[in-house]
C-alpha positions as CSV (number, residue, x, y, z in Angstrom):
1,M,28.6,19.5,38.8
2,S,25.4,19.1,36.8
3,T,24.6,15.8,35.1
4,I,22.1,14.6,32.5
5,A,20.4,11.3,32.0
6,L,22.0,9.0,29.5
7,P,20.3,6.0,28.1
8,R,17.9,4.3,30.4
9,S,20.0,1.2,30.3
10,I,23.1,3.2,31.3
11,R,22.5,4.8,34.7
12,N,26.0,6.2,35.2
13,S,26.0,9.9,35.7
14,V,28.0,11.9,33.1
15,S,29.5,15.3,33.4
16,L,27.8,17.9,31.3
17,L,31.1,19.4,30.4
18,G,33.5,16.5,30.5
19,D,32.0,13.5,28.8
20,P,32.4,13.1,25.0
21,A,29.1,11.2,24.8
22,L,27.3,14.5,25.0
23,L,28.9,15.5,21.7
24,I,27.3,12.7,19.8
25,P,23.8,14.3,19.4
26,L,25.5,17.6,18.5
27,V,27.7,15.9,15.9
28,G,24.7,13.9,14.6
29,A,22.6,17.1,14.3
30,G,25.5,18.8,12.5
31,V,25.8,16.0,10.0
32,L,22.1,15.9,9.3
33,L,21.9,19.7,9.0
34,Y,24.7,19.6,6.4
35,L,23.2,16.7,4.5
36,A,19.5,17.5,4.6
37,V,19.0,21.2,5.5
38,L,21.9,23.2,4.0
39,P,21.3,22.1,0.4
40,L,17.6,23.0,0.7
41,F,18.5,26.4,2.2
42,M,20.9,27.0,-0.8
43,L,18.1,25.9,-3.2
44,L,15.7,28.4,-1.6
45,M,18.3,31.2,-1.7
46,G,19.2,30.3,-5.3
47,S,15.6,30.6,-6.4
48,F,15.8,34.3,-5.5
49,Q,19.1,35.0,-7.2
50,M,19.7,36.1,-10.8
51,E,23.0,36.6,-12.5
52,V,23.1,40.0,-14.2
53,A,26.9,39.9,-14.9
54,P,29.6,37.3,-14.6
55,R,29.6,36.4,-10.9
56,E,27.3,39.3,-10.1
57,F,23.9,38.4,-8.6
58,V,20.8,40.3,-7.6
59,T,17.9,39.3,-5.4
60,T,14.7,39.1,-7.4
61,L,11.3,37.4,-7.9
62,K,11.9,37.1,-11.6
63,N,12.9,33.4,-11.4
64,Y,9.4,32.6,-10.0
65,Q,7.8,34.8,-12.7
66,N,9.7,32.9,-15.4
67,A,8.8,29.6,-13.8
68,Y,5.2,30.1,-13.0
69,A,3.9,33.0,-15.1
70,S,4.6,31.6,-18.5
71,Q,2.1,30.2,-21.0
72,Y,3.3,26.7,-20.1
73,T,2.7,26.9,-16.4
74,Y,-0.8,25.5,-16.5
75,S,0.1,22.8,-18.9
76,T,3.0,21.6,-16.7
77,F,0.9,21.7,-13.6
78,K,-2.0,19.8,-15.3
79,N,0.3,17.2,-16.8
80,S,2.1,16.6,-13.4
81,L,-1.2,16.1,-11.6
82,I,-2.7,13.8,-14.3
83,F,0.5,11.8,-14.5
84,A,0.7,11.4,-10.7
85,A,-3.0,10.7,-10.1
86,G,-3.3,8.3,-13.1
87,S,-0.2,6.4,-12.2
88,A,-1.1,6.2,-8.5
89,G,-4.6,5.0,-9.3
90,L,-3.6,2.3,-11.8
91,S,-0.7,1.0,-9.8
92,F,-2.9,0.9,-6.7
93,F,-5.7,-1.0,-8.5
94,L,-3.3,-3.6,-9.9
95,G,-1.3,-4.0,-6.7
96,T,-4.5,-4.3,-4.6
97,M,-5.9,-7.0,-6.9
98,L,-2.7,-8.9,-6.9
99,A,-2.5,-8.7,-3.1
100,W,-6.1,-9.8,-2.6
101,L,-5.9,-12.7,-4.9
102,V,-2.6,-13.9,-3.4
103,E,-3.4,-13.3,0.2
104,R,-7.1,-13.7,0.7
105,T,-8.4,-16.1,-2.0
106,N,-8.0,-19.7,-3.0
107,T,-6.6,-18.8,-6.4
108,P,-4.5,-21.8,-7.8
109,L,-0.7,-21.4,-7.6
110,R,-1.0,-18.0,-5.9
111,V,2.1,-18.6,-3.7
112,I,4.5,-18.6,-6.7
113,F,3.3,-15.2,-7.7
114,V,4.6,-13.5,-4.6
115,P,8.2,-13.2,-5.8
116,I,7.1,-12.7,-9.4
117,A,5.0,-9.7,-8.3
118,V,7.9,-7.9,-6.8
119,V,10.4,-8.5,-9.7
120,P,9.8,-5.1,-11.4
121,L,10.7,-3.3,-8.1
122,I,14.4,-4.2,-8.5
123,L,14.6,-3.1,-12.2
124,P,15.9,0.4,-12.9
125,G,13.2,2.8,-13.9
126,V,15.3,3.8,-17.0
127,L,15.4,0.2,-18.1
128,E,11.6,-0.3,-17.6
129,S,10.8,2.8,-19.7
130,I,13.2,1.7,-22.5
131,A,11.6,-1.8,-22.6
132,W,8.1,-0.4,-23.0
133,I,9.4,2.0,-25.8
134,F,10.6,-1.2,-27.6
135,L,7.1,-2.6,-27.1
136,L,4.8,0.3,-27.7
137,S,6.6,2.8,-29.9
138,P,4.2,3.8,-32.8
139,K,7.0,3.4,-35.3
140,F,8.8,0.2,-34.3
141,G,7.1,-1.2,-31.1
142,Y,6.8,-5.0,-31.2
143,I,3.2,-5.0,-30.0
144,N,2.1,-2.4,-32.5
145,V,3.8,-4.1,-35.4
146,A,2.3,-7.4,-34.5
147,L,-1.2,-6.0,-34.1
148,M,-1.0,-4.0,-37.4
149,H,0.2,-7.1,-39.2
150,L,-2.4,-9.4,-37.6
151,F,-5.4,-7.2,-38.1
152,G,-4.4,-5.2,-41.1
153,L,-4.4,-1.9,-39.2
154,E,-3.0,1.2,-41.0
155,S,-1.8,2.9,-37.9
156,A,-0.4,1.8,-34.5
157,P,-3.2,1.1,-31.9
158,F,-0.9,2.2,-29.0
159,N,1.4,5.2,-28.6
160,V,3.8,5.1,-25.6
161,F,4.8,8.7,-26.3
162,S,1.6,10.1,-24.8
163,L,0.3,10.9,-21.3
164,P,-1.6,7.6,-21.1
165,G,1.6,5.9,-22.2
166,M,3.6,7.6,-19.4
167,I,1.0,6.6,-16.9
168,W,1.1,3.0,-18.0
169,V,4.9,2.7,-18.0
170,H,5.3,4.3,-14.6
171,S,2.4,2.4,-13.1
172,V,3.7,-1.1,-13.8
173,G,6.9,-0.1,-12.2
174,Q,5.1,1.0,-9.0
175,V,2.8,-2.1,-8.8
176,P,5.2,-4.0,-6.6
177,L,5.2,-1.2,-4.0
178,A,1.5,-1.1,-3.9
179,F,1.4,-4.9,-3.7
180,L,3.7,-5.2,-0.7
181,M,1.9,-2.5,1.2
182,M,-1.5,-4.0,0.6
183,V,-0.3,-7.6,1.4
184,A,0.7,-6.3,4.8
185,A,-2.7,-4.7,5.2
186,F,-4.5,-7.9,4.3
187,K,-2.3,-10.0,6.5
188,S,-3.0,-7.9,9.6
189,M,-6.8,-7.7,9.1
190,D,-8.9,-9.3,11.8
191,P,-11.3,-11.8,10.0
192,A,-13.9,-11.6,12.8
193,L,-16.0,-8.9,11.2
194,E,-15.9,-10.6,7.8
195,E,-16.9,-13.9,9.4
196,S,-19.8,-12.2,11.2
197,A,-21.0,-10.7,8.0
198,M,-20.9,-14.1,6.2
199,M,-22.8,-15.8,9.1
200,S,-25.4,-13.1,8.8
201,G,-26.1,-14.1,5.2
202,A,-23.8,-11.7,3.3
203,N,-22.3,-13.1,0.1
204,T,-18.7,-12.5,-0.9
205,P,-19.2,-9.3,-3.0
206,Q,-21.3,-7.8,-0.1
207,T,-18.7,-8.7,2.5
208,L,-16.0,-7.2,0.4
209,R,-17.9,-4.0,-0.2
210,R,-19.3,-3.4,3.3
211,I,-16.6,-4.8,5.5
212,T,-13.2,-5.5,3.8
213,L,-13.0,-2.3,1.8
214,R,-14.1,-0.1,4.7
215,L,-11.5,-1.6,6.9
216,L,-8.9,-1.0,4.2
217,M,-9.8,2.7,3.7
218,P,-7.0,4.2,5.9
219,T,-4.4,2.0,4.4
220,S,-5.7,2.6,0.9
221,A,-5.5,6.4,1.4
222,S,-1.9,6.1,2.7
223,V,-0.8,3.9,-0.2
224,L,-2.5,6.2,-2.8
225,L,-0.7,9.2,-1.3
226,I,2.7,7.6,-1.2
227,L,2.3,6.4,-4.8
228,F,1.1,9.9,-5.8
229,V,4.2,11.5,-4.3
230,R,6.6,9.0,-5.8
231,T,5.1,9.6,-9.2
232,L,5.2,13.4,-8.8
233,E,8.9,13.3,-8.1
234,S,9.8,10.6,-10.7
235,F,12.0,11.5,-13.7
236,E,12.8,8.4,-15.6
237,T,9.5,8.0,-17.5
238,P,9.1,11.8,-18.1
239,A,12.6,12.0,-19.5
240,L,12.5,9.1,-21.9
241,I,8.9,9.3,-22.9
242,G,7.5,12.7,-21.9
243,I,10.3,15.0,-23.3
244,P,10.3,13.4,-26.8
245,A,6.5,13.8,-26.9
246,R,6.8,17.3,-25.5
247,I,4.7,16.4,-22.5
248,F,6.4,18.2,-19.7
249,V,6.1,17.8,-15.9
250,Y,7.9,19.5,-13.1
251,T,10.9,17.1,-13.0
252,S,11.4,17.4,-16.8
253,E,11.1,21.2,-16.7
254,I,13.8,21.3,-14.0
255,Y,16.1,19.1,-16.1
256,L,15.6,21.2,-19.2
257,A,16.3,24.4,-17.2
258,F,19.6,22.9,-16.1
259,N,20.5,21.8,-19.7
260,E,19.8,25.1,-21.3
261,Y,22.8,27.1,-22.6
262,P,23.6,28.8,-20.4
263,P,21.9,26.9,-17.6
264,D,19.0,28.7,-16.0
265,Y,19.8,27.8,-12.4
266,G,17.4,30.4,-11.0
267,R,14.4,29.2,-13.0
268,G,15.3,25.5,-12.2
269,A,15.6,26.3,-8.5
270,A,12.2,28.1,-8.5
271,L,10.6,25.0,-10.2
272,A,12.4,22.8,-7.7
273,V,11.0,24.7,-4.8
274,G,7.5,24.3,-6.1
275,L,7.9,20.6,-6.6
276,L,9.4,20.3,-3.1
277,I,6.4,22.0,-1.6
278,L,4.0,19.7,-3.5
279,S,6.0,16.6,-2.3
280,A,6.1,17.9,1.3
281,V,2.4,18.4,1.4
282,G,1.9,14.9,0.0
283,V,4.2,13.4,2.6
284,W,2.4,15.4,5.4
285,L,-1.0,14.1,4.2
286,Y,0.5,10.5,4.1
287,T,1.7,10.7,7.7
288,R,-1.6,12.2,8.9
289,S,-3.6,9.4,7.1
290,T,-1.4,6.8,8.8
291,R,-2.2,8.3,12.2
292,E,-5.9,8.4,11.4
293,G,-5.7,4.7,10.6
294,K,-5.6,3.9,14.3
295,R,-9.3,4.5,14.5
296,F,-9.9,1.6,12.3
297,Q,-7.8,-0.9,14.3
298,T,-9.4,-4.0,15.8
299,V,-8.0,-5.5,19.0
300,T,-9.1,-9.0,20.1
301,G,-6.2,-10.3,22.1
302,K,-6.3,-13.5,20.0
303,A,-4.0,-14.8,17.3
304,F,-5.7,-15.1,14.0
305,R,-5.2,-15.9,10.4
306,P,-7.0,-13.8,7.7
307,R,-9.9,-15.6,6.2
308,Q,-9.6,-16.8,2.6
309,F,-12.5,-16.3,0.2
310,D,-13.6,-19.3,-1.8
311,L,-14.0,-18.0,-5.3
312,G,-15.5,-21.2,-6.7
313,P,-15.2,-21.3,-10.5
314,W,-14.0,-17.7,-10.4
315,R,-10.7,-18.8,-8.9
316,W,-9.6,-19.6,-12.5
317,V,-10.4,-16.0,-13.5
318,G,-8.1,-14.9,-10.7
319,F,-5.4,-17.3,-11.9
320,G,-5.8,-15.8,-15.4
321,F,-5.4,-12.3,-14.0
322,L,-2.1,-13.4,-12.3
323,M,-0.9,-15.0,-15.5
324,V,-1.7,-12.0,-17.6
325,Y,0.2,-9.8,-15.2
326,F,3.2,-12.1,-15.2
327,L,3.3,-12.4,-19.0
328,I,2.7,-8.7,-19.8
329,V,4.3,-6.8,-17.0
330,V,7.2,-9.1,-16.0
331,L,8.1,-11.5,-18.8
332,L,7.4,-9.5,-21.9
333,P,9.7,-6.5,-21.1
334,F,12.5,-8.9,-20.3
335,L,12.1,-10.9,-23.4
336,V,12.0,-7.9,-25.7
337,M,15.2,-6.6,-24.0
338,L,16.8,-10.0,-24.4
339,W,15.9,-10.3,-28.1
340,A,17.1,-6.8,-28.9
341,S,20.4,-7.5,-27.1
342,F,21.3,-10.2,-29.7
343,L,20.6,-8.0,-32.7
344,P,23.1,-5.9,-34.7
345,F,20.4,-3.4,-35.2
346,F,16.8,-3.1,-33.9
347,A,14.3,-5.3,-35.8
348,T,11.0,-7.0,-35.1
349,P,11.0,-10.8,-34.6
350,S,11.1,-12.7,-37.9
351,L,12.9,-15.6,-39.5
352,D,15.2,-13.1,-41.2
353,A,16.0,-11.4,-37.9
354,L,16.5,-14.7,-36.2
355,Q,19.3,-15.5,-38.7
356,K,21.1,-12.3,-37.7
357,L,21.3,-13.0,-34.0
358,T,24.8,-12.3,-32.7
359,F,26.9,-11.8,-29.5
360,E,28.4,-8.6,-31.0
361,N,26.8,-6.3,-28.5
362,Y,28.1,-8.3,-25.5
363,Q,31.6,-8.6,-27.1
364,Y,31.5,-4.8,-27.7
365,L,30.6,-4.2,-24.0
366,F,33.5,-6.3,-22.7
367,G,35.9,-4.0,-24.5
368,F,33.9,-0.8,-23.9
369,R,35.7,1.1,-21.2
370,P,32.8,3.5,-20.2
371,F,30.6,0.5,-19.4
372,W,33.1,-0.9,-17.0
373,D,33.8,2.5,-15.4
374,A,30.1,3.0,-15.0
375,M,29.7,-0.5,-13.5
376,K,32.5,0.2,-11.1
377,N,31.1,3.5,-10.1
378,S,27.6,2.1,-9.5
379,I,28.9,-0.7,-7.3
380,I,31.3,1.5,-5.3
381,L,28.6,4.1,-4.8
382,A,26.0,1.6,-3.8
383,F,28.4,0.0,-1.3
384,M,29.6,3.2,0.2
385,S,26.2,4.8,0.4
386,A,24.6,1.8,2.0
387,S,27.4,1.5,4.5
388,V,27.6,5.2,5.5
389,A,23.8,5.5,5.7
390,M,23.3,2.5,8.0
391,V,26.2,3.5,10.3
392,L,24.8,7.0,10.6
393,T,21.2,6.0,11.0
394,S,22.1,3.2,13.6
395,L,23.8,5.8,15.8
396,I,20.9,8.3,15.4
397,A,18.3,5.6,16.1
398,W,20.1,4.6,19.3
399,I,20.2,8.2,20.4
400,V,16.6,8.9,19.6
401,Y,15.0,5.7,21.0
402,K,17.5,4.5,23.7
403,S,18.6,7.8,25.3
404,R,17.2,10.8,27.1
405,L,19.8,13.2,25.8
406,P,18.3,16.6,25.2
407,G,17.3,17.4,21.7
408,S,17.2,13.8,20.5
409,W,13.8,14.4,19.0
410,M,15.4,16.9,16.6
411,L,17.6,14.2,15.2
412,D,14.5,12.1,14.4
413,F,12.9,15.1,12.6
414,L,16.1,15.9,10.6
415,A,16.5,12.3,9.5
416,F,13.0,12.3,8.2
417,V,13.4,15.6,6.1
418,P,15.0,14.0,3.0
419,I,11.9,11.8,2.4
420,T,10.1,15.0,1.2
421,V,12.9,15.9,-1.3
422,P,12.5,14.5,-4.9
423,G,15.8,13.2,-6.3
424,I,16.1,15.8,-9.1
425,V,15.4,18.6,-6.5
426,L,18.2,17.2,-4.3
427,G,20.5,17.2,-7.3
428,M,19.7,20.9,-8.1
429,A,20.2,21.8,-4.4
430,L,23.6,20.2,-4.3
431,I,24.7,22.0,-7.5
432,L,23.8,25.3,-6.0
433,L,25.5,24.4,-2.7
434,Y,28.9,23.4,-4.3
435,V,28.8,26.3,-6.7
436,A,28.5,28.7,-3.8
437,F,31.0,26.8,-1.7
438,P,33.6,25.5,-4.1
439,I,34.6,22.4,-2.2
440,P,36.5,20.2,-4.7
441,I,34.0,17.3,-4.8
442,Y,31.6,18.6,-7.5
443,G,31.9,16.4,-10.6
444,T,33.4,13.5,-8.6
445,I,31.9,10.3,-7.3
446,W,31.9,11.8,-3.8
447,V,29.1,14.3,-4.5
448,L,27.0,11.4,-5.7
449,M,27.7,9.5,-2.5
450,I,26.6,12.5,-0.5
451,A,23.4,12.7,-2.6
452,Y,22.6,9.0,-2.2
453,V,23.2,9.0,1.6
454,T,21.1,12.0,2.0
455,R,18.2,10.7,0.0
456,Y,18.1,7.3,1.6
457,I,18.7,8.3,5.3
458,P,14.9,8.0,6.1
459,Y,14.8,4.4,4.8
460,G,17.9,3.5,6.8
461,M,16.4,5.2,9.9
462,R,13.2,3.2,9.5
463,S,15.1,-0.1,9.3
464,A,17.4,0.7,12.2
465,S,14.7,2.2,14.5
466,G,12.5,-0.9,13.9
467,A,15.3,-3.1,15.0
468,I,16.4,-1.0,18.0
469,L,12.9,-0.9,19.4
470,Q,13.0,-4.7,19.7
471,I,16.0,-4.6,22.1
472,H,14.9,-4.9,25.7
473,S,16.6,-2.4,28.0
474,E,17.5,-5.2,30.6
475,L,20.2,-6.5,28.3
476,E,21.9,-3.1,28.2
477,E,21.3,-2.6,32.0
478,A,23.1,-5.9,32.7
479,A,26.1,-4.8,30.7
480,A,26.2,-1.4,32.5
481,A,25.9,-3.2,35.9
482,S,28.9,-5.3,34.9
483,G,31.0,-2.1,34.6
484,A,30.7,-1.6,30.8
485,S,30.9,1.9,29.5
486,W,28.2,3.3,27.2
487,W,30.4,2.7,24.2
488,E,31.3,-0.9,25.2
489,T,27.6,-1.6,25.8
490,F,26.7,-0.2,22.4
491,K,29.5,-2.1,20.6
492,R,29.1,-5.5,22.3
493,V,25.4,-5.6,23.2
494,T,23.3,-3.2,21.1
495,L,25.1,-3.4,17.8
496,P,25.1,-7.2,17.5
497,L,21.4,-7.2,18.2
498,L,20.9,-4.6,15.6
499,R,22.5,-6.7,12.9
500,P,19.3,-8.0,11.2
501,G,17.8,-4.5,10.8
502,I,21.2,-3.1,9.7
503,V,21.6,-5.8,7.1
504,A,18.1,-5.4,5.8
505,G,18.5,-1.7,5.5
506,W,21.9,-2.0,4.0
507,I,20.8,-4.3,1.2
508,Y,17.7,-2.2,0.4
509,I,19.8,1.0,0.1
510,F,22.4,-0.8,-1.9
511,I,19.8,-1.9,-4.5
512,V,18.1,1.5,-4.8
513,S,21.5,3.3,-5.0
514,F,22.7,0.9,-7.7
515,R,19.7,1.8,-9.9
516,E,19.5,5.5,-8.9
517,F,18.9,7.9,-11.8
518,S,16.9,11.1,-11.0
519,T,19.5,12.4,-8.5
520,S,22.5,11.4,-10.7
521,V,21.3,13.0,-13.9
522,L,22.3,16.5,-12.8
523,L,25.4,15.5,-10.8
524,A,27.1,12.8,-12.8
525,T,30.0,13.7,-15.1
526,G,32.1,11.7,-17.5
527,E,34.3,10.4,-14.7
528,S,31.5,9.8,-12.2
529,R,29.0,8.3,-14.7
530,V,26.9,5.5,-13.4
531,L,25.0,2.7,-15.2
532,S,21.6,4.4,-15.3
533,I,23.2,7.6,-16.8
534,L,25.1,5.5,-19.4
535,L,21.8,3.8,-20.4
536,F,20.1,7.1,-20.8
537,T,22.9,8.7,-22.8
538,M,23.4,5.7,-25.2
539,F,19.7,5.4,-25.8
540,E,19.5,9.1,-26.7
541,Q,22.4,8.4,-29.2
542,G,20.4,5.6,-30.8
543,Q,22.5,2.7,-29.6
544,V,19.4,0.7,-28.7
545,T,20.7,-2.8,-29.1
546,V,23.8,-2.1,-27.0
547,V,21.5,-0.5,-24.4
548,A,19.5,-3.7,-24.4
549,A,22.7,-5.7,-23.7
550,I,23.6,-3.4,-20.8
551,G,20.0,-3.8,-19.5
552,I,20.3,-7.6,-19.5
553,L,23.6,-7.4,-17.6
554,M,22.0,-5.0,-15.1
555,I,19.0,-7.3,-14.6
556,L,21.3,-10.3,-14.0
557,T,23.3,-8.2,-11.5
558,M,20.2,-7.1,-9.6
559,L,18.8,-10.6,-9.5
560,T,22.2,-11.8,-8.1
561,I,22.0,-9.1,-5.4
562,V,18.5,-10.3,-4.5
563,A,19.6,-13.9,-4.3
564,V,22.5,-12.9,-2.0
565,F,20.0,-11.0,0.1
566,Y,17.9,-14.1,0.7
567,K,21.0,-16.0,1.6
568,I,22.3,-13.4,4.0
569,S,18.9,-12.8,5.5
570,G,18.6,-16.4,6.4
571,R,21.9,-16.3,8.2
572,V,21.1,-13.3,10.3
573,G,17.6,-14.2,11.1
574,I,15.7,-11.8,8.9
575,Q,12.2,-13.0,7.9
576,T,11.6,-12.5,4.2
C-alpha cells in the first residue's frame, strides 16, 4: 500500500486511501476555492452577461463598452490614479518623517509619540472622513469659518470637496501604516555604513542623502506600492467626499452602478474587473519589490542598535513637527466630533453654542433601536470573522509549513489571493454569486461574515505562519515518539505554541472587521446593518450631530479594544 510523507515531525506512515489526514488539504483547498476563487469567477462571468428580458441573459461585451468607452472613462481613470498617487505620496512622506524623528533622532519626548502616531489606524475611515468634512467644508467647516473670521476672507480658503481634499483626508488615515512599516525599516538598518560615512567627514544631510535613503529605497518602493493599492481600492473617502463633489473613481463608479434603478450589475462587474486587475498588478509589483530588497541587505553577524542623529537645535523643529501632527491629525478631528456630539444642531464654537450643549444625542441613541442592532451586528461579525479566519489560517499554515502533503503550496497561493481583491469588488462578486445560486444567506449577517473572513484571510495567514515557523520540529517529533497521533500533536503541542500569533491575528482581524465599510456597503441590509453603514446612512440624511455621538462611542469602543489587546498580549507573551 502506498504511503506519503506527513509532517516532518510525524514520521508515521499513513495510508493514502485510509487516513482522514489526507482529506485536510483537500477540504482546505475546497474552502479557499469557495471563499476566494468562486466569487471572482462569478464576477468575471457576470461582466459578460446582460439581461435582455426578465431572467433572460445574453453573453456580450457591451458591459465593457458601457464601462470603458464612455466620455467619463478617462476622467475616472485619471481621478483614480491622481487620488492613489497623491495619497500614497503624502502619507509616505508624513509617515517616514514621523518614523525617522521617533526612531533615529534625539527629538525630545519622541517616545510618547509612538502610540499617538498609530491612533488614526484604529478609527473607521467613514468617521475620519466625516470629521474632516466638519473641519474643512467650504460652507460650515470649523477651520474655514475661523480663518474667514480671523482674516476677513470672503470665501473659504479650503474645500474638502475636491481632489486635493480627498487626497488629504485619505492620506492622514494611512499615515500610521506608513509609519509602522518605516519604523521597522529604520530599526533593522545596520548603522555601520552611516558611521563610516560620518567618520569620513560627511555631515548629517550628506549621510542621509547618500547612505540612509539609498538603503531605504527597496522598503520605500514597497511601502509606496502598498499605500497606492490601498488607496486605489478605498471607498470611504470617495463616497463621502468624492461623490458629492462629482469626483468619481473606480470604487465610487461601482457603487453608483449598483445603486442605479434598476441596478446595472453588468457595468458594475466590468468596472470591478478593471479595478481588480489594477490592484493585482500593484500587489504583484509590491511582492517583486520586496524580493528585490534582499540585494540591499547587510549582514554583519553582530548585534547592533541603529545610530541616532544628533539634530542639535533642530531637534526642537522636529518636536514641533510631531506636535503639529498630533494637534492637527489626531486631536483636532476628535475634538470637533466631541463638540458636535453635544449640540442639538451643527454650529461653530461660540458662547451662544456653548450654552446650548446637551446630552440629547446620547439620550436619543440609548433609545434608538437601529443603533443597538448595528452595534450588536458589528461586534458579532467581528468576533465570528476573527475566530473563523484564525482557525482556518492556523490549519492552513500548519499544512503549508509543517507538512509535506502534496499540493500544500496551492493552499498558500489560494490564501494569498484575497489580498488583491478590493472590498467593494468582493461585495459585487458575492452579490453575483448568491444571485446565481440562491443560497438563503444573501441579505443576512452570514454573507457579511463570509465576506469579512475572505477579505482578511491573508492577514490571518501572515500572523499564523509567522508563529508556526518559530516552532522547532523537535518538539513535535518528541510528541510523535511518545505515541501521539498527528491530531494529538497538533492539539497539545503545536496549537498552544501558536497562541501568541493566533491572538495577535485575531485581535487585528477583530478591529478591522469592526470598522469595515467598503465590503459592507453593497451587502448590508436593514437587518444586517453594521455601525459603519449606519454612520454613512445617517450622515447622508443630515443627522450630523447624532452621527458625531455615534462616532464618539465608536472611538471609545475601539480604544477599549486596543487597551484589552495590550493586556492580553502581555499575558500571552506578544511583544508590542
